[in-house]
C-alpha positions, 0 to 999 in steps of 0.5 A: 492328286488331292483334287481328283479325289475330292472334286466331282464336276457338277451335273449339267442341265440343258437350259437355264432355270426359270430364275436365271431367265428372269434375271438374265436381262437385269444382270446383263447390264452389269457386265458391260460399260454403260450405253448412251442410255445408261448412266452408272459409275463405270470407270473406263479402264486405262492402259495396263500398268507397267510391271514396275511400281515407280510411277508418280502419285497415282491420282489427285486426292478426291479424283478417280484413282485411274484417271490421268486428268489433273485434279484441277481439271476434274473439279474445275468447270466441265468441258463442253464435250463432257457437258454434252456427254452427261446431258445425253446420258442423263436425258434417258436416266430415270432420275435425270430431273435431279442431276444438278450442278455443284458450283465452285465458290471461285466460279464454274462447277465442281461437277454434276451430282444426283441431288437427294434434296431435289426429290422433295421427299420428307422421308429422305430428310430423316434417313440415317446418313448410312442409308442415304449412301445406299440411296444415292448409289441406287439413284445414280445406277438406276437403269430399270434393269440392274437397279430399278425405280422400285429398288430406289423406293424401297430405300426411300421408304426404309422405315417401313421396308427394312423390317420386312427384310427386303432385298436391294442391289448395291454397287460399291465404288471400289474394291479393297483386297489384302494379300491373304485374300487377294492371292486367291481372288487373283487366282480365281480371276486367272482361272476364270479367264481360262474357263470362259476361253474354254466356253468359246468366249473372250478371256479379256472379258474377265477384267475389273470394272471398278477400281481395285486396290490390293495392299500386301500386308499379311505376309510379314512375320516376326521372325526377328524381334528386339533388334535394330535390324528387325525390319530389314531381316524380316523383309528379307525373309518375307520376300524369300518365302513369298517371292512366287506369291508376290510375283503372281500379284505383280503379274495380276497388276499388269494382266488385269485392268483397273487393278493396283497392287501396293507392295509389301512393307508399305503398311496395313491395308486399312491404315493405307485405306484411311490415310491414302486410298479413301476418297470420301467423294469420287469425281468421275468424268464430272459426276460426283458421288460418295466413296464406298468400298467392299473389301476382302478383309472384315476390318474394311469397316475401319474406313467407316470412321472417315465417313466412307461406307465400307464393309467386309465381304467374302473373296468370292463376292468381291470378285463378282463385284469387280466384274460388275455384278451388283451386290444383292443385300438385305436392306439393313436396320440401323442402330443409332448409338448416341455418344455423350460426355468425355473420356476420363483422363488416362482412358484410351480409345481402345478402352472405349472400343472394347466397351462399345463392342461389349454393349453392341454384342449384347444388344444384337447388331448382326446384319445391321448398320450402327451409326454414331451421333451425339455431342460426344462425337466432338470429343473423338478424334478421327483416329478414335472413330476409326478404332471404333469402326474397325471392330465392327466385326467383333460387335457383329455389325455390317458397319459402324458408321461415322458421318462426315463432319468438321473433324473428318475434314481436318483429318483429310487435310492432316493426311495430305489431301489438298485444300481443293479436294477437301473443299469439293468434298464438303461442298458436295456433302452439304449440298446433298444433305450428307454432312453433319454440322454439330454447330447447327440445329440437328434434324431428328433421324429415325433409327431401328433401335437406340443405344447411348453411352456416356464416355465418362463411364468408360474405364480402362479394360482389356478383353479375353482370354479367348474372345474380343467381346469378353471385356474385363475392367483392369481393376478386376483383371486379377480376380478374373484371371483366377476365375479363368484358371478355376473354371471348366474349359471354355471361353472363360476357363482353363480348368487348372487344378488348384494345387497346380495354379501357383506352380513356378518353373525355373529355367535358363534363358540365354544364360540368364536365370528365368521363370514362367508360371500360369499367366506369364506374358511371353508375347507382347505385341503392338500390332494390328490395324485397330490401334496402330493408326491412332497417334494418341495410343501409339505415342501413349505407349512410347510415353509409358516406355519412357517413364519406365526407362527413367525409373529403371524398369525393363521388360524381361528378355524372354518376353517376345516384344514387337512393334509393327506400325500400320504405316511409315507415318507412325515411324516418322512421328515416333522419331519426331517425338524422340520417343522411339528410343525408349520403345527400343530400350524395352524391346519394342523395336519396329519389326515390319509394316504389316499385321504380324501378331494379330493374324498369327504371324507372331513367329517362333518363341525361343525354343527354351520358352516353348519347351517350358510351356509345352512340357509343363502345360502352362497357360502362357499369355499374349497381350496384343493391341489387336482385334482378334484373340481366338484360340490358336490364332495368335500363337499355338502356345499362348492359350490366354490372349488379351486385347489391350491398348498399346500403352497397356501392352507395354505395361503388361510386358513390364509386369511380365504377367496378367496375374496382377492387380495394377491398382495395388501391386507394383509392376517392378522395382525401380533403380532406386530400390523402390516399388514402381506402380502402374500409376507411376508410368501411366501418362495423362491425356494432356501429356499425350495430346501435347506430344501428338500436337507437336509430332504428327505433321501433314508432311509426314503423310505426303512423304510416306505415300509418295515413297509408297508409289516408288515401291522398294528394291525387292519389289522392283526387282521382281520380273513377271511375264506380260501374258494375259493368261497365267502360266500355271506351274504344276510343281508350285506349292503356292499357286495352283489352278483351282478345280472349280470350273473343271468340266463346266458347261453352259447349262447350270447344274440346278438345285441339289438336295442332300441324301444320306449324308454323314456328319463330318464334324459336330461343333458347339458355339462360336466356331470361327473362320480361324477354326475352319481355315487357320491362317497361321503356322502349319503343324509338322504332323498335319496332312498339309505338312505331309503334302509339302514334304512330299514335294521337297519343301523343308519344314522351315519353309512351310510358311503359313496357311495364309501365305499358301491360299493360292494353292487349293491342294494346301488349303483343302488339307488345311481345312478344319486343321486348327489345333484347338478345334473341339469336335463333339464326335471326339468326346472332349478331345481337342484337335483337328480329328474326327470319327469316320462314322462307317468304320468308327476310326479316328482320322484327321478331318482331311483324311476322313473327308477324302474317304467319304468323298472317294466313296461317293458319300455326302457330308454335312457339318452341324454347329451351334451359334455364331458359326463362321465368326471372325475374319472374312475368309473365303477359304472357310467356305472353299475348303469345306466344299473341296472336302465334299461338305454339302450343307451346314446346319447351325443355330446362327451364322456370321454374315460374311461366312453365310454369304461365302457358303452360298457363293460356293454352293454349300446349303446353309440351314438354321435350326429353329429357335430353341432347338439345336443338336442337343435338344433334338437328340442328334449324336452326329452318328446319324445319316441326314437327308435334306429335302430340297425341291428339285427345281430352283424355281420352287425354292423360296428364300428363308423357307422351311426345309425338312431334315430327316435322319436314318434313325427316324428323327425329323426336324425343320430348319430355315433355309438361309438363302436370303435373296432370289439372287442367292438362289440363282447362284445355287442353281449355277453351282456358285457365284463365279460359275454364274458370272462366267456363264453370263459373261460368256454370253455377252 
C-alpha cells in the first residue's frame, strides 16, 4: 500500500507543550456553545436534514440560514423571552454597554446590534469599511478567552497596529465549499469522528458550529459540445463518473448538522453565493451582524463585490473554522483604490479587471485588503464589482472589497431578496456606519497606501499566454504573439525557431479540409465564475454572435466551443433576449452549469486535432473567459492560454487564431464576399445596456433558486446510509480513509527539526498549486494511472485529479504530476520527474519520494518567488506531506498555500531578501539540516533559522510560522490534530 510506505506516525510526548497550556483555555470556549455568560454568533444546529433535497426555500433572505422562523418573525419585534435571553447574556458581555436596538420604521425593532458609533472613539470613524467588519466581529465575540478586549483595541488602533503585523482572531459567520475541496473536507471530518472516538471521546463532537454551504460545481466536464443535447449528455456522464463522490457528499449533508449541499447542475459556487447564499446582514436570534465567509475556493472573494467580507482559505483551515476554531490572522494593511471617470464605449468589465490585476500585482498587495472607493463606483454595476473582486487571488490580495451602497441594495432586490430584508440590511449598516452613500459628504478614510485609476484609461485587452497578470492591450496582441514565439521558453516565450513559425499543417476534420498553425484557437470557452455572473458581458457575447451570423461568419468546426453559465439565470435571460440561438449557431451551446474549462475540465479535443498538435509540436491556443491560465491547467495540448471577456472569446473563435490585429486585419469574409472586421461585429455599450434592461428580470432569480431547492432527478435518486460514522470501502478509488490520525495519542509530538534532508525538487519562480497538485486529467503513463489500472479502472474512467481528491492514495501519487512542471534538477527537461540524489536515477517524483520515505530519509523542496500561487488547494500541502516533504524553502509564498503547509505540519522558510538557491550556489544535490529549537516554546514567529548543508554551506532563512497559534499547530503535528485533541477534552 502507498500509505504504509509513505506515512510514518508522529512521535508522541507525555504532556502538552507550554504553548498549548497557555492557549488551552482560550481555545476551549470556541469548541462549545456559549454559556449564559458568553455571547457569540453560535447558531443552534437544527435536526438533521432528510436525505432528499426537496424542501421548500431554506430560509427567508437575510435571516439565519438554518432557522425555521419566518423572516417577518425574525425581523419583527423580539419576543419577551428572547429579550430576557439577550439581556441575560449581554449583562456579562464586555461590550454590553453598546448593545443597541435597531428600530423598524413601522414600529418595533429589527433586533439588537453592537453599535460601533456608541463606542465614541474617533479612530473608528476613519477605519476602512473592511476593517470595521473585523472590529464588529471581535466586539460581538469578545469573551476575554477566545477574543479579548486587547484584540478589539488592536483593531480599533489599526492605523498604528497593522504595520506591526499584530495577530488577531476572527470568527467568520459561515463557511463555503465546492466539491473539489469539499469532498476532502468531508472526508477529513468523517475520519476525525473516528479519531476522536478512538481517543475515547464522543464522535458527535465533530459537527460544524457555523453554517456550511457546499455547492457541487467542479465535476462537470465538456465531453459533449456543439450540441443541443450537451447539458443532458454531460450531466449523464458527470453522475456516472461521480456517483460515489456525490453519494458521499449527500451522506455528509445528513450526517453532519448545519451543513447544506447544493446539487450538481445548479451553478457555479460563487455565482450561487452572490445571487442566493449571501446574506449581507445576518439576523440570528434577534442579533444583527455583518455577513462574512471563508471558502475553500480562492475566488470566494467574489462575494466582496456584494459588500460581504469573504476570502479563500485552505480546506484544512476551513475545517477548523467549521468546528469553532477562531481564525488567527495578521491584521492586514488596506490599499485604498480610488476609481474615477467612466469606461469608454465597448470596454468591458473584463478589460477593467485585467487592468486592475496588473496594477495591483505591480503595487504589491499580498496579504492585504484592497478597498475600492471614489466617484467612479457609481459607474460600476454590482456584477462589474463582483468581476473585480473575483480576481483578488490573481492580483494577490486577501480581499478586493466594495462597501455596501445603493447599487448593492438594488442588486439585492433584482436577485429576489425581499423588500423587508433589504430594508433591514440598509437600516443596520447605516446605524453602524458601514453603509456608504455617495450622495452625502464623504468621511476621509485612512488607508495603508493609495492607488487611483481613471476608468477612461482602460482599453480592450486580454491576458496571457501563461499568467493572469500578463495583460496585453488588444491593439498590441499580434506583435506580442510574435514576440512570444521568438522569446526563450518562459512566461512570455515558446522559443519557436523563425523558420518554423509560419508552418501550416493541413488535415481532414470530419471529412472537411482543415488547417492549424502556431496560434490557432482550438478551445474557445465562455466559462468561469469571473464573467458568467455578469449580464453585460454575457449578453455582449450573444450580440457578437448575432452580428456574426447576420454577416455570414461562422466558427470553424474544429474549434471546441462551449458555454457554461454560472447559474440558470443566465440561460433565462439569454432566452428572454432571443440571443441564445445565435450563440448556438456559432457552436456556443450550453454544456452545463459549472466551472468546466477554467479548471481544466475542458474535455478531450477531437483526435484528429490532438494528433496534429502533438505530432507537429504546434503552439495551439485556448481563449477563455476565466481567471486562471497557468501552464497545463486548461488543456495539456494548449500551450498558449488567454483570458478574455466573453465577447472577445466569440471574436477569437470566429478569427480562429490569436495571431491577428483586430484593428487592421479582417476576421473573415461575409456572405456578400466582403471582409468583415472586428468593428463590424462589436456591440456598443448602449446596445448591451438596452438588452440587459429588457432581459434580466427579478422573477428569473426567484424561479431559478426555488428550483435549486428541489434538486434534480439524478441527485434525488441517490440513496445514502443514515449512520453518523462513514462506512469506508477499502476498494474505492474515490473515497479513502486518510492516514493523518493513524496512531494518534493525546500527547502532541512536539517540534521537529529537519536533518540531512535530500532535495526532492528544485524550482524557479511562480510554481502554482496546479503544478504541485493538478486538478485536470490523469496522464496515461503516470503513477496514478498505474494505481487505477491495477484496481480495474479503465482509462476512459480515470476522471480527473480534482474528482478523486477524496482518495489520498490517488492524490499522493498525483503530487507534482503536472506535465508542464520544470524541475531544475533535470537541467531543462520538462515533466513530472526528478533525480534520486543517492543513486542519480531519474524517476517520477512519486517513485523518488517513495524511495526516500522507505529509507527513512527526510526531503525538502526549494523554490523561487510566489511558491503556491493559484487556487487554494489543500492537496498541494497534503500531497507533499504524504510524500515525506518536511520543509519548503522559497523566496516567497502565496498566502493560502503557506497557511496550508503550516496546517499539515510542513515547515515554511523564506530566503533572506536578495538571496535564493542560485545566489547561494545551491545545486539541490546537497543534504540540508534545518536547525529548529527542540521545544516549541523556544520558537518565535518569524525568527531567523540557520540551514546548513553537507557541502559546508550555511545560510539564514526566515521561519514563516507567522503567529503563536501556528506554532501550536506545528507542536501538534497539524491543525486538525490540534482540534481533535482539544475537542476530546471537552
